[in-house]
Structure formats: structure tokens, C-alpha cells
C-alpha positions, 0 to 999 in steps of 0.5 A, a space after each residue: 359764086 361758088 363756095 370754092 371760089 370764095 374760099 380761094 379768094 379768102 386764101 389769097 387774102 390770108 396770104 397777102 396779109 401775111 406777106 403784108 405783115 411780114 413786110 411791116 415787120 421787116 420795115 420796123 426792124 431795117 437798120 443800117 450800119 457802116 464804119 470808117 476804114 479804121 473802125 474808129 467811127 460807126 454810124 447806125 441808121 433806122 428804118 426811117 433814115 434817122 440816125 440812131 446811134 454813132 460810136 467814136 473811138 476815143 482816138 478820133 479826138 486827135 483828128 483834124 475836125 474837118 477830117 473828122 467831120 468828113 469821115 463822120 458824114 461818110 459813115 453816116 451816109 453809107 449807113 443810110 444808103 444800106 438801111 434804104 437799100 434793105 427798105 427797098 428790097 422789103 418793098 420790092 419783095 412785097 410788090 412781087 408777092 402782091 403781084 
């Protein structure tokens, strides 16, 4: 194997390592957020799919409990979907870069 071939391999590995590091950083920063129609409920999901925050306006205390629960779940599910979509995009970019 020539020195040039070795250098090309090393360059390729460095590039792939950079892509992997970028992806790992991106995965650590993945967040998904969603709010209900009137903005009184905001859910935040982290990159692992865990609920990272839930903001409830004071006005939600006057709502029916079943309706409120459904609105909270809808916001949480949408936030999780958004976080999952971002995670999937990052992983697809990684797959494409690594060929």
C-alpha cells in the first residue's frame, strides 16, 4: 500500500469521525416542542423521548379534566413526533455521509 493510499484512508476516516461527532452532538441537542391551539399547553420532549418540560397556563385550571388530559397528551405526542423526526433526520444524514 502506497503512502498516498494510506493518507486517503486516514482522510476518509477523519471525515467519517467528524460526521459521527457532529451527529452525536446533534442527537444530544434534539428537542421537540408542541403547543395546543390556544398556546395554553406547551410540551417539551428531549432526544431520548422523555418529557423534558410541560408548561400549563393558569387558564387550564378552568377546563374539564378529561379535556385537559387529552390536550396535554396531544401536545406531548406531537412534541415526541417532532423530536423523533429530528432524530431520524440526523441518523439518515449519518447513514448518507458514511455511505
